[in-house]
C-alpha positions, 0 to 999 in steps of 0.5 A: 523495493517499490510496491504499489497497493492497488485494488479497483474496488474501494473500501478494501483496506488499501489506505490502511495497508499503506499507512500501517505497513510503511510504519511497520517496515520502518519500525523493523528496521527495512531502512528509510520508507516513503509513503506516496498518496496517489489517490485524489481523495487524499485519505492517506495524507489525512490518516496520517494527520498531515492534511493541510489547507495550504498548497505545497509540494505534493505527489503531482510534483513528485511524479513530475520530478520537481524538487521538494521534500516529503513530510515526515510522519509524526511519531514514526522515525523512518517514515515519510509521505508524499502528500496527495493532491485533490486532482488526479496527477498525470504521470510524467517523466519516469515511469517510477521516479527515484526517491532515494528511499529503501522502500516506496509504497504507493497508495493507488486510486481505485480508478485505472489510467495509462499513468497508473499502468506505467507506475505498476510497470515499474513496481516490484510488488503489486499488493492487492488487499481484498476482503475475502468474500464475493464482492471481494473476488469480483473486485480482484477479477476486474483487476486481473482483466485490466492488468491483463488488457494493459499488457501487465503480467501477474508475477509481481501481484501479491493478494492480501486478505483484509478485514478478516474474521474467522468466524465467517464461513465465507471468509474461510472459504474464500481464503482457501480458494485463494490459496489454492488458485494463487499459491504463493501469490496469496500472502499467508498473513491476513489482516483481521477485523479491527475496531482499533484500525478503524479508529486510528486514521481519525486520530491521525496516527498509525496503528502502532502509535494508536494501539501497539498492542492490538491485533491490527499492529501485530498483523501488520508487523507480521506482514512487513516481516514476510515482505522484508527479505526481498528488500534486504537482498535488494539493499545488499546488492546496492539497489535503491528505489 
């Protein structure tokens, strides 16, 4: 299963989703999971405690098909990372490189490019995290227009509400509107606002090693369970990413 985590608005939890969904999938028995840090800010690499001053094999090499080995994520068996590069890599070679992993999750930058469109074309899922408020809707509408302009249909798009607080009326109202408009494309699992989720990247850990009993851990575990059945069907058919 190949998934891109994408939103043209920053600060919506893309990196948090990538790191913790990847860990949740690996822990739930979804197979070997590869995270790919496509954002030049390299937040995913840093959040997993794998940032280094020494240049090495990176996402630019992965996209170009150059040989190299992903990094094993500490304390997360079954989870690997293609580390980021400080400059936006050009997408060359295949639209979505063959990685030999059961799941590939790409943490995409908030910017748009033809290369990003090619990767999205090759993805099985496009997961769009968004905070359910006015600005979140603005960012979603921008992504929808961009995808349409690039000739990418919305059938693989899945919307994920993040940083949710049920105490906020606007969050409840926007979630209801999204569910009504997008139906099954609006995921029924929400990622609640959590201090522990905010703390984990500073420790270089996923939520499961930082605070396994937290709501952030339970929410991402629920998200993994929701997404896993299609991955299992793909593996039974012999499909590998």
